[in-house]
DRENNU-130501 format. One line per 3 residues: number of its first residue (from 1); their letters; for each residue x, z, y of C-alpha. Coordinates in Angstrom, 3 decimals. Last residue first. Layout:
REM DRENNU-130501
NUM) a) X:Z:Y; ...
***
This chain:
REM DRENNU-130501
192) syr) -2.120:41.458:17.630; -2.448:37.949:16.207; -3.500:37.633:12.422
189) rfg) -0.878:36.892:9.818; -1.476:34.429:6.947; 0.220:35.443:3.653
186) std) -3.126:35.764:1.718; -4.060:32.354:2.787; -3.795:30.591:-0.457
183) vrl) -4.380:26.861:0.176; -5.821:24.688:-2.706; -5.640:21.197:-3.845
180) gql) -7.899:19.859:-6.677; -9.953:17.829:-4.096; -7.752:16.371:-1.387
177) pap) -9.970:13.344:-0.623; -12.339:14.952:-1.064; -12.729:18.890:-0.295
174) ldv) -9.860:21.494:-0.174; -10.225:24.625:-2.209; -9.355:27.763:0.016
171) vdg) -7.831:30.932:-1.811; -9.006:33.894:0.711; -6.705:36.418:2.313
168) fra) -7.484:35.156:5.703; -11.163:34.589:5.632; -13.298:31.663:4.703
165) eht) -16.030:29.161:6.113; -16.745:25.856:4.561; -18.036:23.304:7.044
162) try) -19.876:20.158:5.991; -21.378:17.430:8.076; -18.576:16.869:10.316
159) kgd) -19.685:15.089:13.582; -18.800:11.983:15.273; -21.399:9.750:13.453
156) lpd) -20.480:10.950:10.244; -17.377:12.915:9.030; -17.513:14.695:5.403
153) shv) -15.327:17.756:6.036; -14.644:20.727:8.112; -12.612:23.530:6.657
150) lid) -12.848:26.733:8.596; -10.470:29.824:8.198; -11.091:32.998:10.060
147) gkr) -8.665:35.782:10.673; -10.205:36.565:13.959; -7.456:35.852:16.465
144) pda) -5.523:34.199:13.667; -7.970:31.168:13.803; -6.896:28.623:10.903
141) lly) -8.817:25.198:11.336; -8.442:22.675:8.439; -9.833:19.166:9.479
138) vpi) -10.727:17.044:6.461; -11.813:13.361:6.159; -10.388:12.024:9.717
135) qwa) -13.232:9.710:10.719; -11.941:9.431:14.383; -15.269:10.730:15.635
132) aye) -14.760:13.759:13.280; -11.242:14.335:14.426; -12.325:14.051:18.110
129) glk) -15.217:16.512:17.939; -13.312:19.185:16.210; -10.402:18.470:18.528
126) dtl) -12.427:19.127:21.489; -14.320:22.293:20.144; -12.555:24.758:18.229
123) dcs) -8.922:23.323:18.661; -9.449:22.871:22.359; -11.422:26.101:22.634
120) ang) -8.445:28.112:21.148; -6.370:27.511:24.201; -4.934:31.032:25.283
117) psa) -4.953:32.626:21.779; -3.801:29.532:19.876; -5.785:28.212:17.126
114) vev) -3.868:26.933:14.135; -4.686:23.246:13.467; -4.567:21.189:10.238
111) tld) -5.457:17.666:10.084; -6.092:16.030:6.588; -6.388:12.696:5.138
108) vad) -4.753:10.623:8.052; -4.155:7.028:7.351; -7.576:5.951:9.098
105) adl) -6.473:7.626:12.259; -3.472:5.163:12.777; -0.411:7.275:13.250
102) lwg) 1.470:7.262:16.555; 5.214:7.697:16.733; 6.441:4.278:15.565
99) ded) 9.492:3.477:13.756; 8.106:3.177:10.066; 9.597:4.264:6.847
96) eve) 8.407:7.880:7.062; 4.922:6.438:7.287; 5.263:5.445:3.616
93) apv) 4.598:8.950:2.502; 0.849:8.488:2.929; -0.522:11.116:5.380
90) vvl) -1.489:14.918:5.275; -1.341:16.344:8.934; 0.094:19.463:10.294
87) dps) -0.076:21.009:13.770; -2.106:18.304:15.062; -0.757:16.100:17.643
84) cyd) -3.728:14.357:19.422; -4.044:10.765:20.990; -6.218:9.289:23.713
81) dad) -5.120:6.516:26.119; -6.400:3.568:24.011; -9.909:5.202:23.534
78) ips) -11.808:4.977:20.431; -9.239:4.493:17.479; -7.553:7.465:18.836
75) ais) -3.759:7.598:18.089; -2.479:10.380:15.928; 0.651:12.360:16.651
72) ymq) 3.243:13.657:14.070; 5.097:17.019:14.389; 4.522:18.427:11.205
69) qai) 3.951:16.795:7.843; 2.186:17.069:4.523; 3.204:14.083:2.251
66) rge) 1.354:11.673:0.064; 2.527:9.181:-2.387; 4.465:11.350:-4.679
63) dlq) 1.338:13.470:-5.645; 0.479:16.530:-3.436; 0.553:20.036:-4.869
60) all) 4.010:21.402:-3.782; 4.003:19.810:-0.459; 0.476:21.211:0.288
57) qqe) 1.670:24.923:-0.389; 4.821:24.342:1.791; 2.854:22.764:4.499
54) irr) 0.067:25.717:4.628; 2.923:28.276:4.640; 4.763:26.477:7.349
51) vig) 1.762:26.115:9.624; 0.820:29.888:9.166; 4.288:30.928:9.878
48) ghk) 4.362:28.616:13.066; 1.333:30.348:14.308; 2.868:33.741:13.675
45) fsp) 6.139:32.850:15.368; 4.128:31.625:18.593; 3.557:28.152:19.457
42) tps) 5.546:26.234:21.976; 3.225:25.886:24.960; 0.452:23.356:24.953
39) mvv) -0.112:20.670:27.598; -3.436:18.852:27.646; -3.854:15.588:29.724
36) kgr) -7.470:14.971:29.902; -9.135:11.786:28.644; -11.005:13.159:25.874
33) iie) -7.807:14.442:24.466; -4.358:13.287:25.717; -1.705:15.544:24.231
30) vrf) 1.541:16.974:25.435; 3.472:19.634:23.624; 5.490:22.314:25.849
27) gkp) 8.738:23.765:25.807; 10.446:21.622:28.215; 8.005:19.234:29.955
24) dpa) 9.182:15.646:29.162; 9.714:13.556:32.248; 6.934:11.096:32.886
21) eev) 7.008:7.753:31.469; 4.731:8.460:28.209; 2.374:10.422:30.511
18) qrr) 1.877:7.702:32.941; 1.813:5.089:30.185; -0.854:7.089:28.476
15) lsg) -3.184:7.443:31.749; -2.796:3.699:32.301; -4.161:2.570:28.855
12) aev) -1.745:2.164:25.947; -1.742:-1.271:24.178; 2.136:-1.793:24.722
9) srd) 2.865:1.872:23.975; 1.376:1.400:20.498; 4.537:1.460:18.747
6) pln) 3.092:0.027:15.563; 2.175:2.063:12.426; 1.243:-0.638:9.885
3) ism) 0.535:0.865:6.529; 1.534:-0.987:3.328; 0.067:-0.066:-0.041
***
């Protein structure tokens, strides 16, 4: 299976061009979500620990054709300016052979976000709507503020039709297309 991941800067709208040409803000991740430039500070150690634990567990369970990877961004198939940079994605291993920096949304099986104390609404609302509209099959949200896990799946018409709720400490079974994979959340730490 071949996946084309072109450098989309040629197709970008004016907002994305401005963001791409601006100096990188040190210590921040930049995304364009629903036409808004969103800058997020470097995550806390607890945030990073949750992402690492999920990544390690998924890597141990995925077949050779898929990888779990941090630091990838997904291009909106709807708006040429928008893109999101989830904490973790599951994608075809072939993306590592590409030169681009933006994934096509239809190549992504799973997005993972860990809610940050100061910007949780972006993950709980904005990205939830975007990932569903982009037809990303599964969106796992870990919220260390409350110790909640939400697994959204089955996107249709810009909304996820199924949501499974769990708590830190539970073992979470992932739905299609990742059925058979599990995430043990017992090592997840809550924010103080």
